[in-house]
C-alpha positions in Angstrom: 94.2 137.3 127.1 97.6 137.9 125.4 98.2 137.0 121.7 100.5 134.6 123.3 98.0 133.1 125.5 95.5 132.1 122.6 97.7 130.8 119.8 98.5 128.3 122.9 94.6 127.8 123.9 93.7 127.8 120.1 96.6 124.7 119.7 95.8 122.7 122.8 92.3 122.6 121.3 93.6 121.4 117.7 95.4 118.9 119.4 92.6 117.6 122.1 90.4 117.4 119.3 92.6 115.7 116.7 93.3 113.2 119.9 89.7 112.9 120.2 89.3 112.2 116.9 91.8 109.2 117.2 90.4 107.8 120.0 86.7 107.4 118.8 88.5 105.9 115.5 90.9 103.3 117.9 87.5 102.6 120.2 85.2 101.6 117.7 88.2 99.8 115.7 89.0 97.7 118.8 85.4 96.9 120.3 84.5 95.6 116.5 88.4 93.3 116.8 86.8 90.3 117.9 90.4 87.7 118.6 87.9 84.9 119.4 87.6 81.4 118.4 86.9 81.9 114.7 89.7 84.5 114.4 92.1 81.7 116.6 91.3 79.1 114.3 92.7 80.9 111.2 95.9 79.6 109.9 97.9 82.6 109.8 101.2 83.8 107.9 104.6 83.1 109.8 105.3 86.9 109.6 102.6 87.9 111.3 103.1 90.2 114.0 101.8 88.5 117.2 98.1 89.4 118.5 99.8 91.5 121.4 101.8 94.1 119.1 98.1 95.0 117.6 97.2 97.4 120.3 101.1 99.6 120.5 101.4 99.8 116.6 97.7 101.4 116.2 98.4 103.5 119.2 101.8 105.3 117.8 100.1 105.1 114.2 96.7 107.1 115.4 99.4 109.4 117.8 101.6 110.1 114.7 98.5 110.1 112.3 96.8 112.5 115.1 100.1 114.9 114.8 100.3 115.2 111.1 96.7 116.2 111.6 97.4 118.8 113.6 100.4 120.0 112.1 99.2 120.5 108.4 95.7 122.2 110.1 98.1 124.8 111.5 100.0 125.7 107.9 96.7 125.1 106.1 93.3 127.5 105.7 90.1 127.4 104.8 88.8 125.0 102.2 91.9 123.4 103.1 91.2 122.8 106.2 88.0 121.2 105.3 89.4 118.6 102.9 92.2 117.4 105.5 89.1 116.8 108.0 86.9 115.4 105.1 90.2 113.2 104.3 90.4 111.9 108.0 87.0 111.3 108.2 87.1 109.0 105.2 89.8 107.3 106.7 88.4 106.8 109.5 85.2 105.6 108.4 87.5 103.0 105.7 90.0 102.2 108.9 86.6 101.1 110.9 84.9 99.4 107.7 88.2 96.8 107.5 87.4 95.7 111.1 83.7 95.2 110.5 84.5 93.1 107.0 87.3 91.1 108.7 85.9 90.3 112.3 82.8 90.9 112.9 81.2 89.2 109.1 84.2 87.4 109.2 85.1 87.8 105.5 88.4 88.3 105.0 88.3 88.3 101.5 86.5 91.6 101.3 88.4 93.1 103.8 91.1 92.4 101.5 89.4 94.3 98.8 88.7 96.8 101.2 92.3 97.6 102.4 93.2 98.7 98.9 90.8 101.6 99.3 92.2 102.7 103.0 95.8 102.4 101.8 94.7 104.9 98.9 93.0 107.0 101.9 96.2 106.4 103.8 98.2 107.8 100.6 96.0 110.7 100.0 96.6 111.6 103.1 100.1 111.6 102.8 100.1 113.9 99.7 97.7 116.6 100.7 99.0 117.0 104.4 101.9 117.0 102.9 101.4 119.7 100.7 101.2 122.1 103.8 104.1 120.3 105.5 106.8 117.9 104.8 106.5 117.0 108.7 102.7 116.3 108.4 103.3 113.9 105.4 106.0 112.2 106.6 104.5 111.4 109.9 101.7 109.4 107.6 104.7 107.3 106.5 104.4 104.7 109.0 100.6 104.4 109.0 100.9 103.7 104.7 103.5 101.2 105.3 101.3 99.4 108.1 98.4 99.5 106.1 100.2 98.1 103.4 102.0 94.7 105.2 98.5 94.4 106.9 97.2 94.0 103.5 100.0 91.3 102.4 98.8 89.7 105.9 95.4 89.9 104.8 96.3 88.5 101.4 97.5 85.4 103.0 95.5 85.0 104.9 92.5 84.7 102.5 95.3 82.3 100.4 95.6 79.9 103.4 91.8 79.9 104.5 89.8 80.6 101.7 87.3 80.3 100.1 85.0 82.7 102.7 
């Protein structure tokens, strides 16, 4: 294999690994999301996006996060790469946990507490990835903004429907 072919093979392996990780988190989250009668009965804030918008929004966010991960990975080395994986693993876990708390356990109040930790994990990704690549950090910004917005919606749902 030529040096160029080896680099291209490594790049595709990294892209596929990051994409697969994003798909795993997305599938876990979507299988935990139940917009059935309980969710439909909740009073929601007027500024909440329509239900159909969440799928495309998360798809874009996860694609950008995967690209950010690959971009930072390629610029990092050794222990720094382990930290990138660890931060994404923590973030993915917190992402799925929010869904479990909100939809499965039907506890928007608990999810509201957890969303703070989710947001902080996204901020940690932005800062850490940004150390290796400004582009990688910038690609995380929509995720940070979306989770902040989701936190505001979550807060309003708790205010409009509590106690739980």
